[in-house]
N, CA and C of each residue as an Amber inpcrd file, in Angstrom:
protein
   228
  20.2040000  11.5260000 -37.3410000  20.2260000  12.1930000 -36.1220000
  19.9010000  13.1720000 -36.2250000  21.0010000  14.5260000 -37.1290000
  20.6160000  15.6830000 -37.3200000  19.4750000  15.9680000 -37.5320000
  18.6030000  15.6810000 -38.4820000  17.2820000  15.7080000 -39.2640000
  16.2810000  15.9710000 -37.6020000  16.8140000  14.7150000 -36.9350000
  15.5760000  14.5370000 -35.4650000  15.7430000  15.7780000 -34.5200000
  17.0110000  15.8140000 -34.8110000  17.2930000  17.3260000 -34.2490000
  16.9010000  18.7810000 -34.0200000  16.7050000  18.6450000 -35.4950000
  16.2060000  19.8740000 -36.1550000  14.5360000  19.7930000 -36.7970000
  13.8490000  18.6460000 -36.0010000  13.0210000  18.9030000 -36.1350000
  11.8740000  18.9210000 -34.7850000  13.0710000  18.8350000 -34.0330000
  12.4830000  18.9940000 -32.0180000  12.6170000  20.3910000 -32.1210000
  11.8540000  20.4810000 -31.3790000  11.4100000  22.2380000 -30.7110000
  12.3780000  22.4170000 -29.7900000  12.8650000  23.6090000 -29.8010000
  13.9690000  24.1250000 -28.4480000  13.3940000  23.8020000 -27.6440000
  14.5650000  23.5470000 -26.3550000  13.9050000  23.4430000 -25.2840000
  13.7430000  25.1090000 -24.3870000  14.0440000  25.8990000 -25.2920000
  14.4200000  27.2490000 -24.5030000  13.4510000  28.0500000 -24.7450000
  12.3270000  27.6190000 -25.7830000  11.1870000  27.9230000 -26.5050000
   9.9160000  27.4690000 -25.8090000   8.5480000  28.6350000 -25.6390000
   7.5990000  27.9060000 -24.7340000   7.3910000  26.7400000 -25.3100000
   6.8260000  26.6900000 -26.8220000   6.5550000  25.1580000 -27.1970000
   7.2630000  24.1690000 -27.1030000   8.7300000  23.9520000 -26.6120000
   9.8810000  23.6180000 -26.4500000   9.7970000  22.7270000 -25.3430000
   8.7260000  23.9170000 -23.9660000   8.9190000  23.3440000 -23.0180000
   7.5850000  22.8330000 -22.9640000   6.7160000  23.1260000 -23.9130000
   5.3750000  22.6360000 -23.6700000   5.7040000  21.1800000 -23.8400000
   6.2310000  20.9700000 -24.9890000   6.3900000  19.7070000 -25.6340000
   7.1890000  19.0260000 -25.0430000   7.9680000  19.1050000 -24.3950000
   9.0530000  18.4480000 -23.2830000   8.7270000  17.7750000 -21.9200000
   7.7410000  18.8800000 -21.5120000   7.2460000  18.2870000 -19.9220000
   5.5500000  17.9110000 -20.3680000   5.1670000  17.4970000 -21.4220000
   4.0770000  16.7300000 -22.0900000   4.3450000  15.2690000 -22.2610000
   5.6340000  15.0630000 -23.0620000   6.7710000  13.7990000 -23.3320000
   6.8690000  13.5210000 -21.5440000   7.2980000  14.2700000 -21.1330000
   7.9820000  13.2260000 -19.8680000   6.7360000  13.0130000 -18.9110000
   5.7410000  13.7230000 -18.4430000   4.5380000  13.2570000 -18.0130000
   4.1510000  11.8130000 -18.4300000   3.8740000  12.4700000 -20.0270000
   3.4020000  10.7390000 -20.3020000   3.7670000   9.3590000 -19.9920000
   5.6850000   9.8520000 -19.9420000   6.5700000   9.0390000 -19.8710000
   6.3920000   8.3670000 -18.1870000   6.3160000   9.3190000 -17.1590000
   6.4710000   8.9820000 -16.0270000   5.1340000   8.5630000 -15.5150000
   4.1210000   8.7180000 -15.8370000   2.5530000   8.3940000 -16.0040000
   2.9730000   6.4310000 -16.8310000   3.4880000   6.3250000 -17.6890000
   3.3750000   4.9110000 -18.0150000   4.6120000   4.3760000 -17.5150000
   5.4840000   4.9930000 -17.1150000   6.4810000   3.9360000 -15.8630000
   5.5050000   3.6070000 -14.1690000   4.7260000   4.5000000 -13.7920000
   4.1390000   4.6690000 -12.6360000   3.1550000   3.3740000 -12.8660000
   2.1810000   3.1680000 -14.0830000   1.7030000   2.0720000 -14.2120000
   2.4390000   1.0250000 -14.0040000   3.4950000   1.0230000 -15.1800000
   4.3690000  -0.4960000 -15.2230000   4.8340000  -1.0810000 -13.8930000
   5.2430000   0.1250000 -12.6070000   6.0180000  -0.0110000 -11.3910000
   4.7010000  -0.6460000 -10.7180000   3.5810000  -0.1450000 -10.7950000
   1.7530000  -0.5180000 -10.0380000   1.6930000  -1.8990000 -10.2400000
   1.7940000  -2.6410000 -11.7150000   1.5800000  -3.4530000 -11.6150000
   2.5150000  -4.3120000 -11.2290000   3.9360000  -4.6630000 -11.5370000
   4.7440000  -5.1990000 -10.6470000   4.7530000  -5.5010000  -9.6530000
   4.1850000  -4.1430000  -8.6210000   3.6280000  -4.2350000  -7.1810000
   3.1600000  -5.0430000  -6.8420000   1.5760000  -5.0700000  -7.6710000
   0.4540000  -5.5180000  -7.4800000   0.5730000  -7.0700000  -7.6670000
   1.3440000  -7.2050000  -8.6060000   1.6330000  -9.1360000  -9.2640000
   2.2180000  -9.5630000  -7.9730000   3.4490000  -8.9300000  -7.6290000
   4.2190000 -10.3440000  -6.4510000   3.5140000  -9.9730000  -4.8620000
   3.0310000  -8.8080000  -4.9340000   2.2200000  -8.8250000  -3.7540000
   0.9020000 -10.1500000  -3.3330000   0.2200000 -10.1320000  -4.4980000
  -0.6650000 -11.2800000  -4.5310000  -0.0760000 -12.5240000  -4.3540000
   1.8000000 -12.7240000  -5.0300000   2.2530000 -13.9440000  -4.7910000
   2.6100000 -14.2340000  -3.3550000   2.7200000 -13.3840000  -3.0580000
   3.8620000 -13.2550000  -1.4860000   2.4090000 -13.4930000  -0.6460000
   1.0080000 -13.0810000  -0.7780000  -0.1260000 -13.2930000   0.3050000
  -0.5040000 -14.3770000  -0.1840000  -0.2400000 -15.0680000  -0.7930000
  -1.1040000 -16.6020000  -1.6300000   0.2160000 -17.3690000  -0.7060000
   1.4840000 -17.3490000  -0.4120000   2.4840000 -18.3200000  -0.2680000
   2.3370000 -17.6630000   1.5310000   2.1920000 -16.3240000   2.0670000
   1.4970000 -16.3750000   3.0800000   0.6780000 -16.8570000   3.6610000
  -0.3970000 -16.8430000   3.2260000  -1.8050000 -17.6120000   3.2920000
  -1.1830000 -19.6500000   3.8760000  -0.4600000 -19.6340000   2.3750000
  -0.1900000 -20.9910000   2.8490000   0.5750000 -21.4270000   3.5730000
   1.8610000 -20.8780000   4.2450000   2.6390000 -20.7740000   5.2380000
   1.9330000 -21.1530000   6.7550000   1.1400000 -19.8400000   6.8300000
   0.0300000 -19.8360000   7.9330000  -0.6680000 -21.0780000   8.2520000
  -1.4110000 -21.1410000   7.1720000  -2.5310000 -22.7340000   6.8540000
  -1.6870000 -23.9230000   7.6660000   0.1320000 -24.1610000   6.9340000
   0.7940000 -25.2080000   7.3310000   1.2260000 -25.0870000   8.7450000
   1.3700000 -23.7710000   9.4060000   1.8420000 -23.8330000  10.8110000
   0.7450000 -24.3810000  11.3510000  -0.8560000 -23.9220000  11.4570000
  -1.7570000 -23.7680000  12.1700000  -1.8330000 -25.4820000  11.7800000
  -1.7200000 -25.9310000  11.0770000  -2.3510000 -27.7170000  10.7390000
  -0.9260000 -28.0300000  11.8420000   0.3170000 -28.0110000  11.6620000
   0.9250000 -28.3540000  12.4580000   1.0410000 -28.4380000  14.1350000
   0.2860000 -27.0700000  14.3530000   0.0890000 -27.1640000  16.2640000
  -0.8900000 -27.5340000  16.1860000  -2.0580000 -27.8610000  15.1850000
  -3.3380000 -28.9790000  15.6130000  -2.8220000 -29.9030000  15.7280000
  -1.8250000 -30.7380000  15.0280000  -1.0810000 -32.1390000  15.2060000
  -0.4990000 -31.7620000  16.3060000   0.3360000 -31.3950000  16.5450000
   0.7950000 -31.4990000  18.0640000  -0.0110000 -31.4720000  19.0710000
  -0.6970000 -30.5730000  19.3050000  -2.0370000 -30.1890000  19.6670000
  -2.5340000 -32.1820000  20.3390000  -2.9030000 -32.5930000  19.4330000
  -3.7220000 -34.1000000  19.5560000  -2.3440000 -34.6230000  20.0320000
  -1.4540000 -35.1850000  19.7700000  -0.6230000 -35.6510000  19.8450000
  -0.3790000 -35.5770000  21.5720000   0.3730000 -34.0290000  21.9520000
   0.0760000 -34.2190000  23.7130000  -1.3330000 -34.0950000  23.9920000
  -2.4100000 -34.1810000  23.6470000  -3.7620000 -35.0010000  24.3190000
  -3.6130000 -36.1160000  24.4530000  -2.9820000 -37.1360000  23.2410000
  -2.9420000 -38.6710000  23.5090000  -2.0480000 -39.0150000  24.2270000
  -0.8760000 -38.0620000  24.7880000   0.0630000 -38.5060000  25.2590000
  -0.4230000 -37.9940000  26.8990000  -1.0490000 -36.7680000  27.1550000
  -1.5720000 -37.1390000  28.4040000  -2.3530000 -37.8410000  28.7840000
  -3.1510000 -38.8270000  27.8210000  -4.3760000 -39.3600000  28.2590000
  -3.6030000 -41.0340000  28.5590000  -2.8860000 -41.5520000  27.9560000
  -1.7620000 -42.4270000  28.1650000  -1.2960000 -42.3480000  29.3670000
  -0.5940000 -41.3300000  29.8410000   0.2080000 -40.7710000  31.5880000
  -0.8560000 -40.9580000  32.2050000  -1.9560000 -40.7470000  32.1760000
  -3.1900000 -40.3910000  33.6990000  -3.4130000 -42.1570000  34.1020000
């Protein structure tokens, strides 16, 4: 571990600041890409689930409307 610390630039020097800012920039960039991938993958699943739920609700509503029409025809 000491050998690694000796090879890394000191944070108080200009090269150290540039090095660590470069590393932190790319780490934040990679993390943002990962977070975006997770968000979009879950949203597509949620959207497809919501579409299925809405479609099932519409089908149930149509079936209920047909049943009410049949009941109205019988009672008239």
